[in-house]
N, C-alpha and C positions, 0 to 999 in steps of 0.2 A: 495347504495341499487339498483343496476342495475340488473334487472331480466334477461338481456341478457348477463350477465357475471356470469353464474352459477359456484358455487364452491362445488357442491355436486351432487350425482347421481340423487336424486329426483328433484333438481332444473334444472338439465340438461334435464330431461325428460319433465318437465313442459314447459321449453322454446321450446323444439321440438314440443310439441302439439300446442303451441301458434303460432309458425311459420308455421306449416303445416295448421292450421285452416285459417290463413290469406291468405296463398297461394291458398287454395281451394276456399275461398270466392272471391278472385280476378278473378276467372273464370267467375263470374257474373259481378263484378264491372267494370273491364277493358272493356269487350265488350259493356257494357251499355254506358260507357263514349264515346267510339269510335262511337257507333251508334248514340248517340245524336249529336256529331259533324258532322258525315257524313250526317244525315238527314237534319240538319240545312244548311249544305253547298249545298246539292243537290237540296233542295226545296227552294232555295233562289229566290227572285223575278226576278233576272236577268238571270236565267237559262231557256232558251226556251225549253230544252229537258225534263224538269220535267213534268210528266204527272199527271193531276188532275183527279181522279176517284171518282166522288160523289156517284156512286152506288156500289162501292166495299164494300163487307161485310165480306168475309171469305177467308182465305188462309191456306190450310193444312200444307204447308211447314213452314209458320210463326208459326202456332200453335205448330208444332213439336219442333221448336227451343225454343219457349217461355216456354214450359212445360218440355222438356227433360233436358235442362241445369240446371234449379233450382232443378229438381228432383234428378239429379245426384249429385248436390252439397249437398243437404240435406242428401243423402245416405252416401256420403263420410265423411261429418262432423259428422254424427251420428256414423259412424264406428270409426272415430278417437276418439270421446268423449267416446264411449262405451268401447273400448279397453283400452284407456288411463286411464279412471277412475277406472277400475279394476286393472290394473297394478300398479297404484299409490294409492291404498287404504291406507289411513293414518296409519292404524294399521298393514299393511302388513310388515313382517320382512324384514329389510334391512341388507344385508351382509356387513361385514367390517373386519378390522384387529384388533386384540386385544380384550380385554374384553368389553362387552357392558356397557354403562354408563346409569344408570337410573336417570332421572331428573323429579322432581315433580314441576309443574308450577302453581302458583296462581296469577291471575290477580286481582289487587286491584285498589283503587282510590288514586293517579294515578301513579301506579308503578307496577313492576313485581317482584314477589318473586320466587326465584329458590331454591328448596330444593334438596340436594343430600343425600338421606336417607342411602345409603350404606357407604358413607364417613362421615356421621354425621356432615355435614356443610350446610350452606345456604348463599345465596347472594341476593342482591336487585339491579335490573337494570344492572346486569353484569353476563353474562353466559360464563363460561370457559369450554371447551371441548377438548378432545384429537383428533388429526387428524386421520382420517381413522376408528375410532371406531364407532360401531352402537350406535346411540343415541335414547334411549327409553323414550319419554316424556309421562307423565301423567299430564293432565291439568284440572283445575277447576277454578272457579271464587269465590272470597271472597266478591264480590259485584255484580254489574250488568254484563250482558252478554258482552263478549269482543271477540276479534280475535287476536290470536297469529300468527305472521308472521315474518320469516327471509327470505327476498326475494332471497338472493343468496344461500340459503341452501335448500329451498323447500316450499311445500304447506302450505297455511294458514289454520288454524283450529279454531273453536269456543271454547271458555271457558265459561261454564255455571254453575251457582250456583246450588248446589245440585246434580251434576253429574260429571263424569270423562270422558273426551275424551282422545284418545291416538293417538300419532303421532310418526313415526320412521323416522329419518333422518341420514345423514352422511356428514361430512365435509371432502372433499378430499384434501384441500390445507390449509396450515397454513396461518394465517393472522387475521386481525381485520375486522369484519363486523358489520352491523347494523340490529337490530330487532326493531319491532314497533307494536303498536296496530293498527289494521285495522278496528276498529269499534268505532264510536263516543260514548264517555262515560262521557261527562261533560266538565266543564271548563278546567281541566288539561289535556285533551286528547292530545293536540299538544306536550306536554312534555313527553308523555308516551312512551319513547324510551328506548332501552337497548343495551348495547355493547355485541358483541359476539367475544370472544377471542379463536381462534383455535390454540392450542399449540402442540408441539411434545408429543408423547405418554410417553416418558421417563420423560418429565417435569411435567406431570399431577400429579403424586404422590407428587412431591415437592410442587406444588401449593396447593394441599389438605392439606399437613402438615403445610404449612405456614398459610393457612386460618384457620385451626383448633386452632391456637394459639391466636386467637382473644379473647378479654375480653368479648365481647357481646354474650349473650346466647339467642337462639330462643326457646321460650316456649309459652304457651298460653297467658301469660301476655304481653310479648313483641310483639307477633303477633297482639294482639288487638290494640296496639299502631300503628302498621303499617296499620291497616284498616282505620285509620283516613284519611280524604281527604287532602293529602299533596302531593307536588311534591318533590321527593327525588333526590337530586343532588350529594350526597356524596358517593353513592354506598356502603353501609355498608356490612360487612360480619358477620356471626354468627356461633357459635357452636350450633349444633342441640341437644337439651337435650331430646326431645321427638320424637322418630322415627315414632310415630303414629299421629303426628300433621296433616299431610296432610289428612289422613282419617277422622280426626275430623272436618276439614274444609269442605271436600267434602260431608260428611254426615250431615252437619249443626249442629253437636254437639256443635261446636263453632258458635254462631250466625253470619250471614253475616254482612258486613259493611253497613252503612246507605245509600249508593248510592248517586248520585248527588243531591244536594240541590238547591232550587231556592233561589237566594240571593238578587235580586233586589226587592225593595218595590213594584214597578209597577207590576211585575210578580206575587208576592205574593197576592196582592189585586185582580188581575185578577182571580187567582185560587180560592181565597176565595169567590169571586162573583159567579164563576161557581158552587161551592159547594152549595151555598145558592139557586141558581136557580134549 
């Protein structure tokens, strides 16, 4: 999950912004550290040349340095953030090779559901995409708010119950990467990881056909079972029987999951006591 080893165009741009921002901020940090050491050395007790000026109150040159360097730093950082945030708008179209792949993402407790509506399949905690193709994500939450993040492919984005956010990415190299939840969501949060498999474009149709042969079907009933608070380790696959399932989840036609529950008796008694007060 190394953000300094980007495997996509968006992740590479994110890393560049991070490196540029750190370099700009070092323009303040490094001179400050040097000045601290220099002042401590010059004004040491054993230095007879150090001059003590009890009546000194103002220096135009010092004020110029103290205000100009931070001002320039803020201007440069603001420019980098302004330009980068517009260029990396999550919904902005990302160019690629081959046909775009539309993926609908639902964050659950404590797992990730990936729906491929055009291929009529779905997976849990495993995302498979063709290399070089534009990836068009539509994201929502079937429970509490969460954050979808694939560090080596690009920007993180929130998933929220009752609404849809959009994110476009591209994977430039084949390989296996790691995705994660970047927002605490209860006891199972540490296990809320998912595998990202980037495969050749010619192999993607074969993977779709193989996945479609599964015996498990994703519909409203099987989805409600997924909303239960469990940690899924088997990474099941499904045939999608209802292509409008994601819209039903996002519009809350299918009620959201229960969300994290308080399990310890001590915590429950504390909450009950607060309610009484």
